[in-house]
C-alpha positions in Angstrom: 8.0 -15.5 -5.0 5.9 -16.0 -1.9 9.0 -16.3 0.5 10.5 -13.2 -1.1 8.3 -10.8 0.2 5.6 -12.3 2.3 8.1 -13.7 4.9 8.5 -12.1 8.0 12.3 -12.8 8.0 13.2 -13.4 4.4 16.0 -16.2 4.2 17.5 -14.8 0.8 21.1 -13.5 1.5 21.3 -10.0 1.9 22.6 -7.9 -0.9 21.9 -4.2 -0.3 21.3 -1.6 -3.3 19.5 1.5 -4.2 16.7 2.6 -6.7 15.7 6.0 -7.5 12.1 7.1 -7.4 11.7 10.2 -9.6 8.5 12.0 -9.6 7.5 15.6 -11.2 7.5 16.9 -7.4 10.0 14.5 -5.6 13.2 12.5 -6.0 14.0 9.8 -3.5 17.2 7.3 -3.6 16.0 4.4 -1.6 18.0 1.6 0.0 16.6 -1.8 -0.9 17.7 -5.3 -0.6 17.1 -8.9 -1.6 14.0 -10.7 -0.2 11.5 -8.0 -0.6 9.2 -6.7 -3.2 10.8 -5.2 -6.6 14.1 -4.6 -5.0 15.8 -3.7 -8.4 13.5 -0.9 -9.5 10.5 0.8 -8.1 7.5 -1.3 -9.4 5.6 0.0 -12.4 2.1 -0.1 -10.6 3.6 1.7 -7.7 4.7 4.4 -10.3 1.4 4.5 -12.1 -0.3 5.0 -8.5 1.9 7.9 -7.7 1.7 9.4 -11.1 -2.2 9.4 -10.8 -3.6 9.9 -7.3 -5.1 13.0 -6.0 -2.9 14.8 -3.1 -3.5 13.0 0.2 -5.1 14.6 3.1 -3.1 17.2 4.6 -3.7 16.0 8.2 -4.5 13.0 9.9 -3.4 9.5 9.7 -2.5 8.0 6.6 -1.7 4.3 5.7 0.4 2.6 3.0 -0.7 -1.1 3.0 2.1 -3.3 2.0 4.6 -0.7 2.3 8.0 -2.6 1.2 10.9 -0.3 1.5 8.6 2.8 1.5 8.3 4.6 -1.9 4.5 4.9 -1.3 5.0 5.8 2.3 7.6 8.5 1.7 5.7 10.1 -1.3 2.7 10.4 1.0 4.8 11.9 3.7 6.7 14.3 1.7 3.1 15.7 0.2 1.6 15.9 3.6 4.2 16.8 6.0 1.5 17.6 8.8 0.0 14.2 8.3 1.5 10.9 10.1 2.1 8.1 7.5 2.0 4.5 8.6 3.7 1.8 6.4 2.7 -1.6 7.1 4.3 -4.8 5.9 5.1 -8.3 7.1 8.7 -8.1 5.9 11.1 -6.8 8.6 13.9 -6.4 6.4 11.8 -4.3 4.0 10.6 -2.2 7.2 14.2 -1.8 8.1 15.1 -0.3 4.7 11.7 2.0 5.0 12.9 3.5 8.6 16.6 4.1 6.8 14.8 5.8 3.8 12.7 8.0 5.7 15.6 9.2 8.0 17.7 9.6 4.7 14.8 11.8 3.3 14.5 13.8 6.5 10.8 12.6 7.0 9.9 12.4 10.7 6.2 12.1 9.9 6.7 8.3 9.1 6.1 5.3 11.1 6.9 2.0 9.6 5.6 -1.0 11.5 4.2 -4.7 11.3 0.6 -4.6 11.2 0.1 -5.9 14.8 1.8 -2.9 16.3 -0.8 -0.4 14.8 -3.1 1.0 17.7 -6.5 -0.9 17.4 -8.5 2.2 17.4 -6.5 4.1 15.0 -8.6 5.1 11.5 -7.0 6.4 8.5 -8.0 9.5 6.3 -6.6 7.8 3.3 -5.1 4.3 2.5 -2.7 3.9 -0.5 -1.6 0.6 -1.6 0.0 -1.6 -4.3 -1.6 -4.7 -2.4 0.0 -8.2 -2.8 -2.2 -9.8 -5.3 0.1 -12.9 -5.7 -0.7 -13.8 -2.0 -3.8 -15.5 -3.1 -7.5 -14.4 -3.4 -8.5 -15.5 0.3 -5.3 -13.7 1.9 -5.8 -10.6 -0.3 -9.5 -10.5 0.7 -8.7 -10.8 4.3 -6.3 -8.2 4.2 -8.5 -5.6 2.3 -11.2 -6.6 4.7 -9.2 -5.8 7.8 -7.7 -2.4 6.8 -10.6 -0.9 4.7 -12.6 -1.3 7.6 -10.4 1.0 9.3 -11.0 4.1 6.9 -12.3 7.0 8.6 -15.8 8.5 7.5 -15.3 10.0 4.2 -11.8 8.4 3.8 -10.8 7.1 0.4 -8.3 4.3 -0.5 -6.3 4.2 -3.7 -5.3 0.6 -4.9 -3.4 -0.2 -7.8 -4.0 -3.6 -9.6 -2.7 -4.9 -12.7 -5.6 -5.7 -15.3 -4.4 -9.2 -15.8 -4.0 -10.3 -12.3 -7.9 -9.2 -11.7 -8.3 -5.7 -11.2 -11.9 -5.3 -12.7 -13.2 -8.4 -10.6 -11.5 -7.0 -7.5 -13.5 -3.9 -8.3 -16.7 -5.8 -8.4 -15.9 -7.6 -5.2 -15.2 -4.5 -3.4 -18.6 -2.9 -4.4 -20.3 -6.2 -3.5 -18.7 -6.0 0.1 -19.9 -2.5 0.5 -16.7 -0.3 -0.4 -18.0 1.6 -3.4 -15.0 1.6 -6.1 -14.5 3.5 -9.2 -11.8 3.3 -11.7 -9.5 6.4 -11.4 -6.9 5.8 -13.9 -5.8 3.1 -16.4 -2.2 3.0 -17.5 0.4 0.4 -18.9 -1.9 -2.5 -17.9 -2.7 -1.1 -14.5 -5.9 0.1 -13.1 -6.1 2.7 -10.1 -9.2 2.0 -7.9 -10.6 4.8 -5.7 -12.4 2.9 -2.9 -14.9 4.7 -0.6 -15.6 4.1 3.1 -18.3 1.8 3.9 -21.5 3.4 5.2 -21.5 0.6 7.6 -19.4 -1.9 9.4 -21.5 -5.0 8.6 -19.7 -6.3 5.6 -19.4 -10.2 5.4 -16.1 -11.4 5.8 -16.4 -14.6 3.8 -13.3 -14.4 1.6 -14.0 -17.2 -0.7 -16.7 -15.8 -2.9 -16.2 -13.7 -5.9 -13.2 -13.6 -8.2 -10.2 -11.8 -6.8 
């Protein structure tokens, strides 16, 4: 599981495919491949997120954290054509598919990249994410600590997490670290959490406390 979508250069032999993302307002046919997250269908958690979140900010820089081949990134970009949407992932094969999908959809306000390419001073008006829970608690907490700290004042992150993979304990952990989190929706065993920008930047970065 870990190698499949946490690796920078997946070793799985390439087998290109396509999946359809059909939402009330959008329809994308997305290129996928082996060695990335959910290549055979759009993950149910991603669909729950996209069905329940409010519209993204109309302008500014927006972030899809752990973007894969881009279903969340492209949805944000289509719903906010005047914004710049950044899709960040560690998986280079997934990012290549994301670029191809943005071109096929005619979306020029998308930027897919590895995390170390994002300008250090960039702040995000919104973050949407189906985060990689299975990467493990320490790595997940480090990931969220890094990127939630880059929310603009007043910015909101929306995270979708499966209940039986620790959504409720993650909500508590976020609150303890200074990011107020509330449950926006609950559907099909998933929780969508709305996480507010911290009022200060002094959160502890100890990743070992609490449950995921």
